[in-house]
C-alpha positions in Angstrom: 25.7 22.8 4.4 22.1 23.2 2.9 20.2 20.3 3.2 17.4 19.1 0.5 14.3 17.0 2.3 11.3 15.4 0.0 9.0 12.6 0.3 7.7 9.8 -1.8 4.4 7.9 -1.5 1.9 10.0 -0.3 -0.9 8.6 -2.6 -0.4 5.4 -2.6 -2.9 2.9 -0.5 0.2 0.6 0.6 3.4 0.8 1.9 5.2 3.2 3.5 6.2 6.8 3.0 9.7 7.2 2.3 11.8 10.5 2.5 15.4 11.7 1.9 17.7 14.4 3.1 20.6 15.1 0.8 23.4 18.1 1.2 24.9 18.3 -2.8 28.6 19.1 -3.0 28.6 22.5 -4.9 32.1 21.4 -6.4 31.0 18.2 -7.9 27.4 19.1 -9.5 24.9 16.6 -11.4 23.2 17.1 -14.4 19.8 16.4 -14.8 18.3 17.1 -11.3 14.7 17.8 -11.2 11.1 16.5 -9.6 11.5 13.0 -9.5 7.5 12.5 -11.1 9.2 14.4 -14.5 11.9 11.8 -14.9 11.7 8.2 -16.6 12.5 5.1 -14.1 15.7 4.8 -15.7 16.8 7.9 -15.6 15.7 8.2 -11.8 17.7 4.8 -11.1 21.0 6.5 -12.9 20.8 9.6 -10.9 20.1 8.2 -7.7 23.1 6.1 -8.0 25.3 9.7 -9.0 23.8 11.2 -6.2 24.6 8.6 -3.9 28.2 8.8 -5.2 28.8 12.5 -5.6 26.4 14.3 -2.5 28.6 15.1 0.6 25.8 13.6 2.7 22.3 11.6 2.4 19.7 9.7 4.6 17.1 8.1 3.5 14.1 7.6 6.1 10.4 6.2 6.2 7.3 5.6 7.9 5.4 2.5 7.6 1.7 1.8 7.1 0.7 1.5 10.3 2.7 4.6 11.3 0.7 6.3 8.6 -2.6 4.9 9.9 -1.8 5.7 13.4 -0.7 9.5 12.8 -2.4 10.4 9.2 -0.4 10.7 6.0 0.6 14.4 6.3 2.0 13.7 9.3 4.2 10.4 8.5 5.6 12.5 5.7 6.7 15.1 8.1 7.9 12.6 10.4 9.9 10.3 7.8 11.6 13.9 6.6 12.3 14.8 10.3 13.9 11.0 10.6 15.9 11.6 7.5 17.4 14.9 8.0 18.5 13.4 11.6 20.1 10.6 10.0 22.4 12.6 8.8 26.1 12.1 10.0 26.4 15.7 10.1 23.9 18.5 11.1 22.9 21.2 8.2 23.1 24.9 8.5 19.3 24.9 6.7 16.9 22.6 5.7 14.9 23.3 2.3 11.5 21.1 2.4 9.4 20.2 -0.5 5.5 21.6 -0.1 4.1 24.2 2.5 4.6 22.4 5.4 7.7 21.8 7.7 8.6 18.7 9.9 9.9 19.8 13.2 13.3 20.0 13.1 16.2 21.6 15.5 18.0 23.7 12.5 16.3 26.7 10.5 13.9 25.5 7.8 11.9 26.7 4.9 9.1 25.3 3.2 9.5 25.7 -0.9 6.0 24.6 -3.0 7.5 22.7 -5.9 11.0 23.0 -4.6 11.8 19.4 -6.1 12.2 21.5 -9.2 13.7 24.8 -8.2 16.3 23.4 -6.1 18.7 20.7 -6.6 19.2 19.4 -3.1 15.0 18.9 -2.9 15.1 17.6 -6.4 17.9 15.0 -5.1 16.0 13.9 -1.9 13.1 13.2 -4.2 14.8 10.9 -6.4 16.3 9.1 -3.4 12.9 9.1 -1.7 11.2 7.8 -5.0 13.8 5.0 -6.1 13.7 3.7 -2.7 10.2 3.7 -2.0 9.8 1.9 -5.9 12.4 -0.7 -4.6 10.6 -1.4 -1.6 7.4 -2.2 -3.7 9.2 -4.7 -5.6 10.3 -6.7 -2.8 6.2 -6.4 -1.5 5.6 -7.8 -5.1 7.6 -10.9 -4.3 5.5 -11.3 -1.3 1.7 -10.0 -2.3 1.7 -10.9 -6.2 -1.6 -10.8 -6.8 -1.5 -7.0 -6.2 1.0 -6.2 -8.7 2.5 -4.0 -6.8 5.5 -3.9 -9.2 3.2 -2.3 -12.0 1.2 0.3 -9.9 3.3 0.8 -6.9 0.4 0.8 -5.0 -1.1 3.7 -6.5 -5.2 3.3 -6.4 -5.2 2.0 -10.0 -8.4 0.3 -11.4 -6.4 -2.9 -11.5 -5.2 -2.4 -7.8 -8.9 -1.8 -6.5 -9.8 -4.9 -8.4 -7.3 -7.1 -6.7 -8.2 -5.2 -3.4 -11.8 -6.3 -4.1 -10.8 -9.6 -4.9 -8.0 -10.5 -2.2 -8.9 -8.0 0.5 -6.2 -5.9 2.5 -2.8 -7.4 2.9 -0.5 -6.2 5.8 1.0 -3.2 4.1 -2.0 -1.6 2.9 -3.0 1.4 4.6 -6.1 1.0 6.7 -6.9 4.5 7.2 -6.9 5.0 3.3 -10.7 5.5 1.8 -10.5 2.5 -0.6 -9.0 0.0 1.9 -11.4 1.3 5.2 -14.0 0.9 2.9 -13.2 -2.8 2.4 -12.7 -3.4 5.9 -15.9 -1.9 7.2 -17.9 -4.2 4.9 -15.6 -7.5 5.6 -15.4 -6.4 9.2 -19.0 -5.9 10.2 -19.7 -7.2 13.9 -21.9 -10.3 14.1 -25.6 -9.3 14.5 
């Protein structure tokens, strides 16, 4: 009952940070699991469906933009991972966490730098988290199409920063992140 957990969405300037927790079935292996960033979108989608079907247990959780602004992105990432692990219907014997920091858990845990490429259960969690976050950014794109979230998934690309400058931030932008904070500081000056 070894659980892997990882998050997706630390770098974007809008939307949630999403985490997943996965306990794989050693008797039902899944080929091709790797760090989600090293896989094509099509491969991630296919693996996500296979992981959900074959894993013993899996769960997805998140922290929204307001929570990220309130506690910072590192703490929000750790909290999302904690929520994902706690959402599993069973208590794992041990949790393997991608990175060098551990969420506060009630079970033994180990941080593994680059774990999403080294441990299949962490790689599976990274895939579920990335696919879910991308799905949510497509939904936000429908509400706020002028930011083009479907294309850049809220990373601070040149096109996203230009849209931000033209339209200002929307409700899912992270107000504490540099480009958004600078824009708000300019647009929200107190009356002189």
